[in-house]
C-alpha positions in Angstrom: 101.7 133.1 85.0 102.7 130.5 87.4 105.8 129.0 89.2 105.7 125.2 88.6 108.0 122.6 89.9 107.9 119.4 88.1 109.9 116.1 89.4 112.0 113.9 87.3 112.0 116.8 84.6 115.3 116.3 83.0 114.2 114.0 80.6 111.1 112.2 79.1 107.7 113.5 79.8 108.7 115.7 82.4 111.3 117.3 80.3 108.8 117.9 77.5 106.1 119.5 79.9 108.6 121.7 81.1 109.6 122.8 77.7 105.7 123.3 77.0 105.3 125.4 80.3 108.4 127.3 80.0 107.5 128.3 76.3 104.1 129.6 77.6 105.7 131.8 80.0 105.6 130.0 83.1 108.6 129.9 85.6 109.5 126.4 85.8 111.7 124.6 88.3 113.2 121.7 86.7 113.7 119.0 89.7 116.2 116.1 89.5 118.2 113.5 91.0 121.3 114.3 88.9 122.8 117.7 89.0 124.6 117.7 85.9 121.1 116.3 83.8 119.3 118.6 85.5 121.4 121.8 85.0 121.5 120.9 81.4 117.6 120.4 81.1 117.2 124.0 82.9 119.7 125.7 80.9 118.2 124.2 77.5 114.7 125.1 78.5 115.2 128.4 80.3 114.1 127.0 83.5 115.5 127.0 87.1 117.4 123.7 88.5 116.8 122.2 91.9 118.2 119.2 93.2 115.6 116.9 94.2 115.7 113.2 94.9 111.9 111.9 96.1 113.2 109.1 97.9 115.4 111.3 100.2 114.0 113.4 103.0 117.2 116.0 103.1 117.2 116.3 99.3 113.4 117.2 99.6 114.1 119.6 102.7 116.9 121.4 100.5 114.8 121.7 97.5 112.0 123.5 99.6 114.5 125.7 101.1 116.0 126.4 97.8 112.9 127.5 96.2 111.6 129.4 99.4 114.8 131.4 99.4 114.7 131.9 96.0 111.5 134.3 96.3 109.6 132.8 93.3 106.9 131.1 95.7 105.2 128.0 94.2 101.7 127.7 92.6 101.9 124.3 90.9 103.5 121.2 92.0 103.8 118.3 89.2 104.6 115.0 90.6 106.4 113.4 87.6 109.0 111.3 88.9 108.7 107.6 88.4 110.4 104.3 87.8 109.2 101.4 85.7 110.1 98.8 88.6 111.6 95.2 88.6 110.5 94.0 85.2 109.7 90.6 86.2 106.7 88.1 86.3 104.3 88.6 89.2 105.3 85.5 90.7 108.9 86.4 91.2 108.4 90.0 92.7 109.6 90.2 96.1 108.2 92.3 98.9 111.4 94.4 98.8 111.2 95.0 95.1 107.6 96.5 95.4 108.6 98.5 98.2 111.5 99.7 95.9 109.4 100.8 93.0 106.6 102.3 95.6 109.5 104.1 97.3 109.6 106.4 94.0 106.2 106.3 92.4 104.0 106.3 95.6 106.1 107.4 98.7 107.9 110.0 96.6 104.8 111.7 96.1 103.8 111.9 99.9 107.2 113.2 100.6 107.3 116.0 98.5 103.6 117.0 98.7 103.7 117.1 102.4 107.0 119.1 102.3 105.9 121.7 99.7 102.2 122.2 100.8 103.3 125.4 102.9 104.8 127.0 99.8 101.6 125.9 97.9 99.4 127.3 100.5 100.7 130.5 100.0 99.8 130.5 96.5 96.6 132.2 95.2 95.6 129.2 93.2 97.8 126.0 94.2 97.4 122.9 92.1 98.8 119.4 92.1 99.4 117.2 89.3 100.1 113.6 90.0 101.3 111.7 86.7 99.7 108.0 86.8 99.2 106.0 84.1 96.5 103.8 82.3 97.9 101.0 83.8 96.9 102.4 87.1 93.5 102.3 86.1 91.5 98.8 86.7 89.0 99.9 84.3 91.5 100.3 81.7 93.3 97.2 82.3 90.5 95.0 82.4 89.2 95.8 78.8 90.6 93.5 76.5 90.4 96.1 73.6 93.1 98.2 75.3 96.8 97.7 75.0 97.2 98.0 78.6 95.0 94.8 79.2 98.4 92.8 77.9 100.6 94.3 80.5 101.1 92.2 83.7 103.2 94.4 86.2 102.5 93.8 89.9 104.9 96.6 91.1 104.2 99.2 88.7 100.8 98.8 87.9 99.8 98.5 91.6 101.9 101.7 92.4 99.8 103.7 89.9 96.6 102.4 91.0 97.6 103.6 94.6 98.6 107.0 93.2 95.2 107.2 92.0 93.6 106.8 95.2 96.3 108.9 96.9 95.1 111.7 94.4 91.5 111.4 95.3 91.9 111.3 99.1 94.3 114.5 98.7 91.7 116.1 96.5 89.2 115.3 99.5 91.5 116.7 102.3 93.2 119.6 100.9 90.1 121.7 99.7 91.9 124.5 99.3 93.7 123.5 96.3 93.3 121.4 93.2 94.7 118.1 92.9 94.1 115.8 89.9 95.9 112.7 88.4 96.9 112.2 84.8 97.4 109.5 82.5 100.0 110.6 79.5 98.9 107.7 77.4 101.3 105.0 75.7 104.1 107.5 74.5 107.4 107.0 73.1 109.9 107.7 75.7 113.1 105.9 77.2 110.7 104.4 79.8 109.5 102.1 77.1 112.2 101.9 74.5 110.2 104.5 72.7 107.7 101.8 71.7 104.8 104.0 72.2 102.5 105.2 69.4 101.9 108.8 70.8 104.5 111.5 70.4 106.3 113.0 73.7 104.3 116.2 73.1 101.0 114.2 73.1 102.1 112.5 76.2 102.2 115.7 77.9 98.8 117.4 76.7 97.1 116.3 79.9 99.9 117.2 82.1 100.3 120.7 80.6 96.3 121.1 80.7 96.0 120.2 84.5 99.0 122.3 85.4 97.6 125.4 83.9 93.8 125.4 85.4 92.3 128.3 86.9 90.7 128.5 90.5 87.2 127.2 89.0 89.1 124.2 87.5 88.5 120.6 88.5 89.8 118.4 91.4 89.7 114.8 92.2 89.9 113.9 88.6 91.6 111.3 86.5 92.3 112.1 83.0 94.2 111.8 79.8 94.6 114.0 76.7 91.2 112.9 75.1 89.1 112.8 78.2 88.0 111.1 81.8 89.9 107.8 82.3 87.9 105.1 84.6 89.1 104.3 87.7 
């Protein structure tokens, strides 16, 4: 079994992924900005809570110390924390608003990944899963038959497209570990007012699958619960 850290794991997809992985016997760290919410989730799911704000260097460094000092080690990092962004027409989005969305969705992944690399490198089977979105896929958002075609979000969509390239570059550079991106799909969560047609469990299928790959598993891929997603 693996030791797994999931960021933004106190609710939504992160919480459900944590539940499923904990039930499968893995040792799961529940990363959350809010201590009360994170502690509640960890107690409910049988996991371990670690305070972690992906936008804050000191918070991430403290989380590394907490996990390192616990002696559990770390095998899998699931970069799940994300925000929807400004929810404005593209012509109204400012550079500062774009930067605000990127601070969590993109730079947060870089900050957390870089900080936890020493712990991951000590694992026999280090794995990184970056939770992206079909809204970050040029192929998906250009397909008029897909619901994603109708979404026009300058900050969120571009941040997730950047996550995909980030994943590809990490996979090329971190040759001693597996790094993959996943699209949960349009899932009913607080993130979208529970409007998605997929259940929360279906939305975590790809996350759980890629978090539990073995040493012979894929790297540099982008997939959902049905298979390969076009970049």
